[in-house]
Each structure stands twice: as structure tokens, then as C-alpha cells.
N, C-alpha and C positions, 0 to 999 in steps of 0.2 A: 511531490511527483503527480509534472501535468502528461495525463495522456491527446496530445492535439492527435485526432480526429480529420481534420482538414475544416472542408468550409461549417462542418458540426463543432455545437456545445464542446466543450473542452470538459473531459476526464478529467478528473484531482485522485488523488488517489491520497485517501488520509488526511490525518486536520490535522498534524505535530505540527512542529515548534516555525519549519521552512512552509507556508500558509502566510507570513509574513511578509517574507523575501518575494514570495512569489505572487504575492497581492500587491508589491508595491511596484512590479516589474510588470507590471501586469494590463496595470489602472491608467497611465500615463496614455497608451492607444488610445483603452478604451473613451479616455475623458477630448482624445482626438478627432475619434470618429463620429462622440455623440452621440454612444450609446452603451449605456452601464453590459457590467458582464449577466449573461447565461453560464454557467457549471449546475456539470453536477459532481457532487464525493461522496465514491463508495469508501464507507469506516468499512473498517473491517472488527473495528471493538470499540470499546469506553476506555482502557487504561490511558490515564496523563499523557504519555512521550505520543498521542494518533489523536489526541481531541486539545489542546492547546493555543493552537493559534485559532484554532477560528474564530473565537474573541477578538486578534490580534492580521484579521486579514482582512483591507481595507476599499476593498470594495464593494465588500457588505453597507458600508457609510451611502453609495448611493444612491438616492428611493431610483427605483423602477429596474434596481438591481434583482434578478432567483439565482435563488442557488437549491437544488436539491442534491438535501442530504443520505443517500441510503446509510441506512444502519442494519448490524445483526440484530433481530429480534429478542429482545431484555424478558421472557419469560412474565412478570407479574404487571412488573414497571411492561408502562409504552417506555418506546424511541426516543416521541416527547418530553412526558416528563420528566428524563433521566437527563437529557444535556439540557434539562427547560434548566435545574438543581444547576446540573455544572455552573453552569454560563447564568450569577445572577448572584449580586451579596451575599458573602459576605470574601466569597466565592474568587469577585469577578463585580464593577461599581454598577454594570446595568445588565439587564437581560435580555435575551435577540429581542424580541419584539422591539427595542428601542430603538436596534439599526433603524436603518431609512431603505432595507432591503427584504423583499419575502423570503422568506427560509422556509421549506417546503418539508419536515421530516418521516421518515417512508420508512417502514422495516422491513425489512428485505428478509428472506427465506434461503431456500436453498432453490425454488423457484429461477428460470430463468427470465428477462427484460429489458429489452430495449430502452440501449440511451441511445438516440439520431437512430442512426444508422448501424450503429455500435449495437451488438449480443453483448449481454452484461450476462457470465451462471455465476453465479455464489457459489457455493459451500459447506462448509460445520470444518475446521479444520483441528486438530488435538493443538492444543494453549492452555490458559486456566483463564477461565470464563467464558463466555458465547464470545467460538472469533469466528468469524469469512475469516477465505481465502478464496482471490476473486479471478478469475478468463476473462480476457474485453478481445470477442472480434470484431474488425469491420477490415474493410476490402478484400475477405483473403489472409488480415495478415492476426494472428494472434500477441497475444498474450496472457503471460498469469501472474498475477503477486499476493506470495506471501509471507506476508514480512516479522511474521507472528506465527513460528513452529512446531510444536514440542518433538522434535524430535523420542522416537524410542531408548532403553536404554542400551538393545543390542547395535544402534544403528544399525536396521539391517531390513527390517516391515519396511512398508512406504503404505501409509497410509489409502484403499483408493477412493477418498475424498481429493487427497495429494495427486494421485495417481489421474485423478478427469481432470482435474484440471491446471493441469501441465503437460497430457500427454502433446505430445506430439509440435507443440507450443514455437513463436521465430524466438523468444528473448519470455526465463523462468525469472523471472524476482523473488531473489530466495531471504530469508532467514539466514545466517549463517555468523551470530553473530559469539558465538567458540572454536576457541581451538581447544584440542582433547584433555588436557587436562584440565584448562578451562569448567569443562562440562559438568567430569569427574565428581566435581565441589556443588555444580547445580547442575543440580541432574529432573531437578524437577521444583523447576525457576518459569521453564514451555520454550525454552529453543533449544535452534537444531548447531551441532555444529557446522567445521565450515564443509570435511568429507562429510559432513552425511548432505550437506545442496549436494553436491558433486553425484552423487548415490542416486536421490531424488532427481532432480534435471537426467544421472543417463539414464537412469530406469525408467521413467514416462518415454522418454528420445525427442527432450526438449531440443534445440538448436544448439541459440545461447546459453550461460549459465552470469547472470547480477548478485553476484555479494553482496547482500545486504541486512541493515539492521545491524552495524559495525556498534560490536562495544566501545562506548564513551569511555573505553579506560585502554584505548588501542588507540596508538597516532600513528601518522603518516607512513612511518616505518615503518610500521607495527604494521597496513594495515596492506604492505607491499610488499612482505614477505608469504602471509594465507594468503595472496592473491597469484603469486608466486608460488604456492606451496601447493595451492590449487591445483593448478596447471599441471598438476603429473602427481596427480592421484587418481583412483583404482575409477574407469570409471571416465575422465575432464580424455580419455582419446577420443568415445562419442561422441565428445559438442564440440559445433564448431569455431567457438568462441567463450572464453571466461574470464569475468572481469568488476573486478572491484567497484560498487556504486561509486563515484564523485558527488560530488556539490559541484550546480552544473552544469555537469555529465547530458549529452542528448543518442540517441538513439531514434536509430530512422526505420523501421523498416519496409521501407519506398521503396530504399536501392540497392 
């Protein structure tokens, strides 16, 4: 997911398999300008579905490219050690250091940091393992990104860290993987329901909600059903817009 902040280097949210197609779409313009990519990637956590796209991100092959990769403090092991252990034989044929670009691996906790003119606020959020959510603010606009978020069993209370990230944002991009029946079977798998995503966004005073981290078993028709259901759930009337994330979707926060 790409956050375009005007003339600044782009901010990329996580490094899942979509990073391959993002690289393919960015690279022609970079080649035409004769300017390698400079970008920042914000990693919420290191589960495979948030990391697997990294070695397939084609701009990494370009000499002079720079990618700053911000990720959660891993405790005893460093972020660099963990990622380099994942992108290495026998799991992948080459190591990150063998790409043509420079990759800087930067551990973060809850201290806000600058990403060009944008300010990024990380917070630990409930999931399985060390997981961050991010709030990105630039030019008077804001978004919250919490793709993996464990809902409490009663789906009523909201963690203070989640409220911090989502409070009054223009758009909250939240984990909405399950319906209620699915959550009952997988209540400790680290994810949320559509209804709980609506509840979190409304409680925090977010303006709009993007339902995210769709269950791979949900086809387009099912996602459209969940989107329609979300728009009439408790709290939905406090939000200006509720939409399910779609491939290629663009949201303009300046309009």
C-alpha cells in the first residue's frame, strides 16, 4: 500500500505480495526520470503475509536506490538479523545485501519519527507477536493503519493504543477479516470482525473506515456483502464512509 505525500519520498505500508506489482508500476517512471527509488517502508510485524513481497520488489535491483525499512523492535534479536535470516538461502536464492540498492533496517517502538514532512506515530497493538500500528500525518491530513488487530472476546473495549492511532483521523484502515461466526471459531488468531472495525473507528472519531486484511476465503461477492452489512452496523452512522479495500483503490485525502 502506497502513501503518496506529494514531492516527498513515498511511504509504503508493509511488504506483502502486493509489493511486487507496486514495484512494477513504479519502475518505468523511475527509469524514465533516471532517478532510482527512495522510499520508506513501514512494517507492522514480520508475519509472512507482510514480508514476502520484499525480495520481489524490483526497484531494489537499481543501483542508487534507497529503502528505509522501519519495523518493530524484535527483543533479543535485531530487526536486521530477523529479516536477513528470512531473505537468504534456502528460503530465497540471494540475500538483501546482494541487491543493487541500499536497504536500511531501523527498529522502532512507540516514539514518533519524521518521514520527510510526514510524522509517523507507532503504537503496539494487540495481535500475535510484536505488532505495531501506524498513524501517518502530513499536510493537515491523517490516516491510521492497523492491518492486524486482535479483537477482545466481547468486542466492546478498545485498546488505548488503538484509540491513539485512530483518533479523529481522516481514514482508518483496519483489520476486518472475520464475520461473527468465523471469529467464534478463530477468536485467538489475532484478527477482528467487520463489526469490531466499525466499532473501533466510530469510537475513535475517525471520519472514514477502510475494511482491510480480507480473509483469503472471501470472494468478491462475499466482500461486497460484508461491506454493505458494515454500512448499517452500530456506529456506522458516525462515519462518513465505510468501504472494503480493493486492489488498485485510490483514496484522496486532499479533496
